[in-house]
N, C-alpha and C positions, 0 to 999 in steps of 0.2 A: 504439469499445468500453467501456459504461459503466460504474462502481464501479471504476475500475483508477486505485493506488496508486502512488505510485514511494517507492523507498526504495532509500537506497543504491548509487540508481544504475541502479536494479530494476528490473522493470515485473508490478505484482500484480493480475491480476481476484478483489478481494472479494466482489465481488456476492454470491452464494452463504453468505460469512462470515456468523457469530452471532456479533457483539461480546459480550461476557458486559458489557460499558458501553450494552449498548444500541444503534439503529440512528444517534444521535445520534454518534455515536463517530465511524463512520464517514465519514458525513457532513459531515463536516466537512474530510474529509483527501480526497476522492472530488476526483480526477485533478489533484490537488497532489500538487509534493515532501514528504514528511511521516515527512521523516528524525526533527526537533526535536520534535514527537511523544511520538514514539514511546519516543528520549531519555529526553521530559522524568516519559511518563506511564510508563513499564515500565522506571524504572533500572536493580534489581535479578532480571527474570526478560528480559533479552536473547533468550538462548540459547531459550528456551523459545519466543518473538515468532519468533525464528529459523526457526525448527524447523514452527512452524504456516505463518510465511508463504511456504514451501518449499512448501509443496505449492499454494499458487495461484501462481506465480509465469509467467507468460507467458515462453516459451521463446520464441525467435527474431526475440526484439521488438526492430528495429532503434535504434540511439540518436535518426537521423531521428523516426519515430515514435513513441519515446517523449519528446521534445521537442512533438513534433505535438499528441499526448493529453493532456498537459501546459497545451499552452496555448489548446487550440482546442478543447475539448468538454467 
């Protein structure tokens, strides 16, 4: 699965999300845990970020798949 991002232990497919900061912002965090990136850049808009992410959550992804997708894709 391309374009996957992990935030607080959940997996998101952001391949169709148009980030206001441009595609580089998403590329830097693709296929990795991006908790720290989100916290550092979106300090005052955490609720808004969570609402946006909820639309892209990959449901039913097992913890094994999450680890594989972050390490091997």
